[in-house]
N, C-alpha and C positions, 0 to 999 in steps of 0.2 A: 190069428192075426195075419193080416196081409202085409206083405213086405213091399215097401215102396222102393222103386228104383230111382236113384238120383240120376238125372240126366245132366251131363255137362254141356253147357251151351258155349260153343266156341264163337267168339265174335271176330269179325274180320278186322284186321289192323286198320287204323285210321290212315288216310292218305297224308303223307308228310307235307307240311307247308314249309317252303324254304324261307326262313327268316334269318335276318342277320343276328349275330350274337348280341348286339346292343339292344335290339328290340324284341328279343326272344320272349314271347308271351306277355309282354307288357303293353299297356296303352300309352301312347305319347302324352306327355303332360300338357302340351299345347296342341290342340287339334289342328291348328293351321300354323306350322312352324315358319312358313314363309312370311308371316305377318311381321315378325321382328325385322326381317331383312328389308321388307318394304318400308318400314318405319325409319330404319337407319338410313336408307337411301334418300328418303324424303328429307330427313334432317341434314344430311350431307349436302343435298342440293340447296336447301335453305341457307346453310352456312356459306356455301359458295356464292350465292346471290348477295348475301349481306357483305361479304368481303369485297366483292366486285364493286358494289355501289355504296360503300361506307360514306363517301362524301355527299351522296344524295340523300342521306338519312333514311334508309329503307324502313318503312313501317311493316308491321306484321301483316296488315291487309295487302300491301303491295306485293310482298313475297308470296302470300297465299294465292293471289290472283295469278302471278307468274307461274306458280307450280300447279295451278288448276285444282286446288283443294279449298275447303272452307277455312275460314279464319279460326274457328274454334277447334277444328281437327288439328290444324298445324300447331296451334298453341299447346294443346294437350299432348300431342306426340313429341313436340320439342321438349316440353317439361319432363316427360317420362324418360326420354332418351338421354338428356343432358343433365337432369336434376337441377336445372336452373331455368328461370323464366326467360322468355325471348328478350325482354327489355334489359334484364341484368346481363345477358350474354352480349348484347349490342354495346352496353356500357363498358364491359370489360374489354371488348375488342377495340372500342374507341380509345380507352385509356392506354392500351398497349400501343396503338398507333401514335397517340400523342407523345408517349415516351420515346418512341422510335424517331419521331420528327424533331424532338428536342435536340438530337445529336447534331442537327444542322443549325449552326448559329446564325446563318443568313436569313432564316425564316422568322417572321414576326409571329407573335402569339395569335394575332388575328388570322394570318395565313394558315397556321397550324389548326386553329379552330375550324376554319372553313374546309380544310381537307378532311377533317373528321366528321363533318356533317353538322357542326354547331355554328349557326350563323351569327349569333349575338355574342360579342366578346365579354360582356359583363356576365352573361349566363355561363359562358365557358369558365370564367374564373371561379364562380361559386360552385359550379359542377365539379371542377377539378379539386377545389379546396375540400369539398365534402368527401371525396374519395381518397385523397392523399394526405389530408391534414395540414397542408401548406399551400400557399398560392403558386400558380404556375411559374411566376418569376423566381420565387425562392427555390422551387424545385429545380428549375433549369440552372440557376446559379450553383447549387450544390452539385448537380449532375456534371456540369461542365468543369467545375473545380476538381472533382474526383477523377475525371477523364484525363486532365492535364497533369 
């Protein structure tokens, strides 16, 4: 019987790749992590435009044109980042502004509606009633009574 000699093959050590401990040997879950940053910046810019032009009643298309993106892209990104639609966000912002303006008793309801981008006072009353459960006059009376 012939005796076989076992040969030990020595492999060269692999060149070490300098990785941070956080990414050590793992693939990133998001291949483009800067995408979320860009989306958040887009939404922040849209919110800034909405707040600046609330009296002008900024539509989604107006904001999209100003930001240089498509209407559908802005709508989708806005909903993904805020978990609320654009129109619901604008309504909440308007409602907050209306409540802030109610503090000034010198302003009429028509002036308050105009400053919040609602041109028709009858629509303003129904819009407010749907969101708060009472008319703007009743809400203002309660609010001013509580403040005094």
